[in-house]
SERO-769900 format. One line per field, with one value per residue (C-alpha): residue in one letter; residue number from 1; x, y, z. Coordinates in Angstrom, 2 decimals. Layout:
N
type	A:... $
seq	NUM:... $
X	X:... $
Y	Y:... $
Z	Z:... $
# end
This chain:
360
type	X:X:X:X:X:X:X:X:X:X:X:X:X:X:X:X:X:X:X:X:X:X:X:X:X:X:X:X:X:X:X:X:X:X:X:X:X:X:X:X:X:X:X:X:X:X:X:X:X:X:X:X:X:X:X:X:X:X:X:X:X:X:X:X:X:X:X:X:X:X:X:X:X:X:X:X:X:X:X:X:X:X:X:X:X:X:X:X:X:X:X:X:X:X:X:X:X:X:X:X:X:X:X:X:X:X:X:X:X:X:X:X:X:X:X:X:X:X:X:X:X:X:X:X:X:X:X:X:X:X:X:X:X:X:X:X:X:X:X:X:X:X:X:X:X:X:X:X:X:X:X:X:X:X:X:X:X:X:X:X:X:X:X:X:X:X:X:X:X:X:X:X:X:X:X:X:X:X:X:X:X:X:X:X:X:X:X:X:X:X:X:X:X:X:X:X:X:X:X:X:X:X:X:X:X:X:X:X:X:X:X:X:X:X:X:X:X:X:X:X:X:X:X:X:X:X:X:X:X:X:X:X:X:X:X:X:X:X:X:X:X:X:X:X:X:X:X:X:X:X:X:X:X:X:X:X:X:X:X:X:X:X:X:X:X:X:X:X:X:X:X:X:X:X:X:X:X:X:X:X:X:X:X:X:X:X:X:X:X:X:X:X:X:X:X:X:X:X:X:X:X:X:X:X:X:X:X:X:X:X:X:X:X:X:X:X:X:X:X:X:X:X:X:X:X:X:X:X:X:X:X:X:X:X:X:X:X:X:X:X:X:X:X:X:X:X:X:X:X:X:X:X:X:X:X:X:X:X:X:X $
seq	1:2:3:4:5:6:7:8:9:10:11:12:13:14:15:16:17:18:19:20:21:22:23:24:25:26:27:28:29:30:31:32:33:34:35:36:37:38:39:40:41:42:43:44:45:46:47:48:49:50:51:52:53:54:55:56:57:58:59:60:61:62:63:64:65:66:67:68:69:70:71:72:73:74:75:76:77:78:79:80:81:82:83:84:85:86:87:88:89:90:91:92:93:94:95:96:97:98:99:100:101:102:103:104:105:106:107:108:109:110:111:112:113:114:115:116:117:118:119:120:121:122:123:124:125:126:127:128:129:130:131:132:133:134:135:136:137:138:139:140:141:142:143:144:145:146:147:148:149:150:151:152:153:154:155:156:157:158:159:160:161:162:163:164:165:166:167:168:169:170:171:172:173:174:175:176:177:178:179:180:181:182:183:184:185:186:187:188:189:190:191:192:193:194:195:196:197:198:199:200:201:202:203:204:205:206:207:208:209:210:211:212:213:214:215:216:217:218:219:220:221:222:223:224:225:226:227:228:229:230:231:232:233:234:235:236:237:238:239:240:241:242:243:244:245:246:247:248:249:250:251:252:253:254:255:256:257:258:259:260:261:262:263:264:265:266:267:268:269:270:271:272:273:274:275:276:277:278:279:280:281:282:283:284:285:286:287:288:289:290:291:292:293:294:295:296:297:298:299:300:301:302:303:304:305:306:307:308:309:310:311:312:313:314:315:316:317:318:319:320:321:322:323:324:325:326:327:328:329:330:331:332:333:334:335:336:337:338:339:340:341:342:343:344:345:346:347:348:349:350:351:352:353:354:355:356:357:358:359:360 $
X	0.00:2.81:4.44:1.21:1.16:4.77:4.18:1.28:2.87:6.11:4.20:2.02:4.80:7.25:4.75:3.70:7.30:7.86:4.64:5.14:8.75:7.66:4.89:7.20:9.96:7.44:6.04:9.53:10.38:7.21:7.63:11.28:10.44:7.87:10.15:13.55:13.41:12.83:15.75:18.08:16.85:17.62:20.84:19.80:22.34:21.57:22.06:19.61:16.97:16.95:17.61:15.40:12.68:12.38:13.09:10.21:8.09:8.42:7.48:4.39:3.22:3.92:1.86:-0.96:-1.09:-0.45:-4.13:-4.77:-1.42:-2.09:-5.43:-3.83:-1.19:-3.87:-5.67:-2.47:-1.32:-4.71:-5.63:-2.32:-2.93:-6.49:-5.39:-2.78:-5.51:-3.53:-6.57:-8.67:-6.03:-5.87:-9.66:-9.80:-7.27:-9.81:-8.55:-11.38:-11.68:-11.64:-8.34:-6.81:-7.49:-5.18:-1.85:-3.47:-4.57:-1.21:0.53:-2.16:-1.83:1.94:1.44:-1.33:0.91:3.77:1.51:0.16:3.69:4.71:1.54:1.65:5.38:7.56:5.37:4.82:8.56:8.92:6.10:7.65:10.90:9.12:6.79:9.62:11.60:8.63:7.99:11.63:12.19:8.87:6.63:3.90:2.79:0.76:-2.80:-5.96:-9.05:-11.68:-13.70:-15.30:-12.56:-12.98:-10.24:-9.99:-6.43:-6.44:-9.01:-11.76:-10.16:-11.93:-10.28:-12.13:-11.19:-13.68:-10.92:-7.13:-4.54:-1.77:0.78:0.66:0.08:-3.05:-6.48:-9.64:-12.52:-10.70:-12.12:-10.81:-13.25:-12.43:-14.92:-14.83:-15.31:-19.05:-19.49:-19.88:-18.22:-15.73:-14.10:-13.98:-11.40:-12.47:-10.18:-10.81:-7.42:-4.74:-1.24:1.20:4.98:6.62:10.13:9.03:6.25:3.83:0.49:-0.45:-4.16:-6.00:-9.24:-9.46:-12.41:-12.03:-15.20:-14.98:-17.71:-17.18:-18.75:-21.71:-22.49:-21.21:-19.72:-16.90:-15.69:-12.27:-11.36:-7.76:-6.74:-3.67:-1.96:0.85:0.33:1.51:-0.98:-0.35:-1.11:0.23:-1.48:-0.65:-2.61:-5.79:-4.84:-3.47:-2.22:-4.25:-1.01:0.35:-1.61:0.40:3.59:2.31:2.61:-0.48:-0.25:0.74:-2.16:-4.68:-3.37:-3.43:-7.05:-8.11:-6.29:-7.99:-11.41:-10.84:-9.76:-12.83:-10.91:-13.08:-10.47:-10.87:-12.65:-9.59:-7.38:-9.81:-9.87:-6.07:-6.19:-8.68:-7.34:-3.97:-5.70:-8.52:-6.15:-4.16:-7.19:-8.42:-5.68:-7.58:-10.88:-9.41:-7.49:-10.73:-12.32:-9.27:-9.23:-12.98:-13.13:-10.00:-10.17:-12.43:-10.76:-12.11:-11.59:-10.34:-7.55:-5.44:-6.08:-9.81:-9.17:-6.68:-9.14:-11.82:-9.35:-8.41:-12.10:-12.81:-9.69:-10.88:-14.33:-12.70:-10.59:-13.65:-15.60:-12.80:-12.84:-16.63:-16.59:-14.04:-16.13:-19.27:-17.44:-16.21:-19.30:-22.29:-21.56:-21.01:-18.94:-15.25:-14.79:-17.82:-16.76:-13.26:-14.42:-17.50:-15.64:-14.17:-17.60:-19.28:-16.49:-16.50:-20.13:-19.20:-16.26:-18.48:-20.98:-18.26:-16.71:-19.96:-20.35:-16.81:-16.41:-15.49 $
Y	0.00:2.39:1.62:2.64:5.90:6.69:5.76:8.20:10.96:10.80:10.94:13.80:16.01:15.17:15.99:19.21:20.45:19.74:21.49:24.60:24.99:24.62:27.22:29.66:29.36:30.13:33.06:34.51:34.23:36.08:38.73:39.27:39.72:42.36:44.31:43.87:47.37:48.95:46.99:48.12:51.71:51.97:49.94:47.45:44.76:41.10:40.24:42.87:41.82:38.23:38.69:41.70:41.16:37.68:35.75:37.61:37.44:33.64:33.46:35.62:33.84:30.36:31.06:32.48:29.53:26.74:25.66:25.33:23.62:21.18:20.42:19.72:17.60:15.45:15.09:14.00:11.54:9.94:9.71:8.03:5.47:4.88:4.30:1.80:0.01:0.62:2.00:-0.99:-3.34:-1.44:-1.48:-5.17:-5.89:-4.84:-1.32:1.20:4.28:6.43:4.82:5.66:9.34:9.37:9.87:12.54:14.50:14.04:15.58:18.27:19.17:19.54:21.91:23.79:24.43:25.41:27.84:29.33:29.93:31.68:33.79:34.99:35.34:35.35:36.92:40.40:41.18:39.62:41.80:44.87:44.34:43.40:46.41:48.77:47.46:47.90:51.46:52.39:50.63:49.93:52.87:52.85:56.40:57.12:58.05:58.97:58.43:58.64:61.78:63.28:62.05:62.42:61.64:62.11:63.45:63.91:63.49:66.00:67.15:66.16:66.96:66.83:67.05:66.93:65.67:65.27:65.35:63.35:63.92:67.68:67.33:69.47:69.04:70.96:72.23:71.54:71.92:71.26:71.06:71.21:69.60:69.70:66.76:67.46:67.09:70.78:72.46:75.09:76.19:75.37:76.26:76.22:76.64:76.42:74.77:73.26:72.46:70.37:70.92:67.70:69.19:71.97:69.94:72.83:73.58:76.53:77.39:79.59:81.57:80.72:81.28:80.68:80.36:80.34:79.69:80.54:78.77:81.21:80.35:83.64:83.26:85.14:84.76:85.70:85.69:85.29:85.20:83.02:81.51:79.07:76.74:73.49:70.66:67.22:65.21:64.71:64.47:60.75:60.13:60.48:57.62:54.23:51.46:48.35:46.35:48.15:45.73:42.86:44.26:44.27:41.55:40.36:42.83:45.69:44.85:44.88:48.25:49.58:48.45:50.19:53.33:53.27:52.75:55.74:57.91:56.98:55.27:53.57:50.84:49.08:46.18:45.49:45.30:42.97:40.70:40.56:39.67:36.81:35.44:34.67:31.81:30.85:30.49:27.83:25.85:25.67:23.06:20.59:21.17:20.91:17.77:15.94:17.15:16.11:12.56:12.16:13.24:11.42:8.06:6.52:4.80:6.36:6.04:9.60:8.68:11.23:13.90:13.96:14.23:17.06:18.94:18.54:19.65:22.78:23.61:23.23:25.27:28.13:27.99:28.17:31.21:32.87:32.22:33.85:36.94:37.20:36.92:39.74:41.92:41.23:42.30:45.57:46.54:44.72:45.22:41.52:40.79:40.47:37.39:35.67:36.67:35.26:31.96:31.49:29.72:27.24:26.64:26.06:23.85:21.87:20.98:19.99:17.96:15.96:15.30:14.11:11.93:10.01:9.69:8.37:4.62:2.64 $
Z	0.00:0.85:-2.49:-4.20:-2.24:-3.12:-6.75:-7.16:-5.06:-7.07:-10.36:-9.07:-7.72:-10.50:-13.24:-11.45:-11.17:-14.86:-15.92:-13.81:-14.98:-18.61:-18.19:-16.40:-19.00:-21.75:-19.74:-19.15:-22.86:-23.89:-21.19:-22.10:-25.78:-24.79:-22.42:-24.07:-25.62:-22.19:-20.71:-23.51:-23.32:-19.60:-19.89:-17.22:-16.38:-17.10:-13.43:-12.23:-14.76:-13.57:-9.84:-9.15:-11.73:-13.24:-10.05:-8.38:-11.54:-11.58:-7.90:-8.48:-11.63:-10.27:-7.16:-9.28:-11.70:-9.19:-8.72:-12.46:-13.07:-10.22:-11.84:-15.22:-13.48:-11.82:-15.15:-16.90:-14.19:-13.56:-17.24:-17.99:-15.24:-16.49:-20.09:-18.92:-16.90:-13.71:-11.89:-12.99:-11.60:-8.29:-7.88:-8.87:-6.11:-3.52:-2.89:-2.58:-4.75:-1.61:-0.59:-3.98:-3.27:-0.23:-2.07:-4.25:-1.20:0.51:-2.50:-2.85:0.85:0.48:-2.46:-0.60:2.42:0.14:-1.76:1.49:2.76:-0.45:-0.63:2.97:3.65:0.52:-2.15:-0.58:-0.61:-4.06:-5.40:-3.79:-5.71:-8.93:-8.95:-7.98:-10.93:-13.28:-12.13:-12.68:-16.00:-17.72:-18.61:-15.99:-15.20:-12.10:-13.01:-11.09:-13.22:-10.46:-9.79:-6.66:-4.35:-0.57:1.94:5.69:5.74:9.54:12.33:11.58:8.28:5.05:1.71:-1.62:-5.31:-8.14:-10.46:-10.51:-13.30:-11.65:-14.43:-13.71:-9.94:-10.26:-8.72:-9.59:-7.42:-4.17:-0.67:2.85:5.76:9.47:11.88:15.68:18.06:18.25:14.49:13.72:10.75:11.96:8.74:5.04:2.44:-1.23:-4.26:-7.99:-8.54:-6.31:-7.60:-5.59:-5.72:-4.47:-4.37:-1.99:-0.31:-0.74:-2.41:-4.62:-4.43:-6.93:-6.41:-2.73:-0.43:3.32:5.37:9.17:11.75:15.44:18.42:18.33:14.72:13.31:9.85:8.11:4.54:3.17:-0.54:-1.80:-5.45:-4.90:-1.87:-1.05:1.86:3.42:3.96:5.47:2.32:-1.19:-4.58:-4.74:-1.51:-3.59:-5.88:-5.07:-7.32:-6.58:-6.91:-3.83:-1.63:-3.10:-1.54:2.05:4.65:6.50:9.40:7.11:4.80:7.66:8.86:5.30:4.79:8.03:6.92:3.52:5.12:7.39:4.45:2.39:-0.40:-3.03:-3.59:-0.25:-1.98:-4.15:-1.07:0.73:-2.32:-2.20:1.51:1.17:-2.13:-0.51:1.30:-1.07:-4.03:-2.17:-1.00:-4.60:-5.09:-2.88:-4.68:-8.17:-7.23:-6.40:-9.64:-11.64:-10.28:-10.73:-14.38:-15.58:-13.79:-16.45:-19.42:-22.63:-26.38:-26.57:-24.19:-22.34:-24.97:-24.23:-20.50:-20.98:-23.20:-20.53:-17.87:-19.81:-20.24:-16.52:-15.73:-17.91:-16.31:-12.87:-13.82:-15.36:-12.13:-10.11:-12.34:-12.24:-8.46:-8.21:-10.54:-8.50:-5.35:-6.84:-8.85:-7.36:-3.69:-2.90:0.20:-0.84:1.36:-0.16:-3.68:-3.22:-1.70:-3.90:-6.78:-4.27:-2.74:-6.11:-7.40:-4.13:-4.82:-8.37:-7.04:-4.66:-7.46:-9.85:-7.13:-6.65:-10.44:-10.95:-11.77:-8.68 $
# end
């Protein structure tokens, strides 16, 4: 029995390592052909390209593709055993179908733990280096496309821009409100345009109106054509690359999410999806392993090719379900945790159904 376990585990892990290395080599070749002009333009050394960028790129892509590649691995290994009548011989020897699943789940659990470790501990630093390299070498200008942006820049201080042109560090129809501890507006600054100078850490405001309200409710208004001032926020605080969440460890990510919630950021959902997907992506390996064994353990005329085609189809459906769940969380108001785990829940139901339908 232990020989059977070792036989299947070796085939499982060996085939997976081969497949993921083949996919990553192809991905690196395509990515290099796309970015080679940028590398030459900036005169980046060969060592820096592969140690700072492609090493981290491979880690990121491998972790992202691991569930689907595990699924294809299970399809390939199990289908091969089915076509050689190995599974028929094992079942005929009195070994139950449930018992055959044990080595599959041992190997899948090893890969799940490995993926969890990478996602939670290694990948944030790898993404930090990779994204820093991309921002410095590959054209990737900072842009803020959203409008009507509100941020709590300090307790009781609410800043607003109707729109921002990040490339020029200019915001339009700016206002800054100051509220007291009792929730009463004490003063409000309004400007038609606000330009930020990052070198001097100052703001230039145009067509300014300052409205002040004292504790008795008396109001005074002051108009200034142009003024320079210092405020405790930058133009980039009103925009945030979604990928920035990928560079944070678990504790940093939680603190960052709380900070974004307090500031009124509209990208909190993206950061919550990143947080929950670090775990759900790894547990998809278990679900897809059961599906893979169930659909490929039957000997068919189409052979391994038919099983692989079916596996690719199911893999694409799974990826599509993940994307649709993320879209529903960001646009339809679905809970990010539910959206991230929903594909695993649905495919778990499918996996159980296919398991009971599999030939035993």
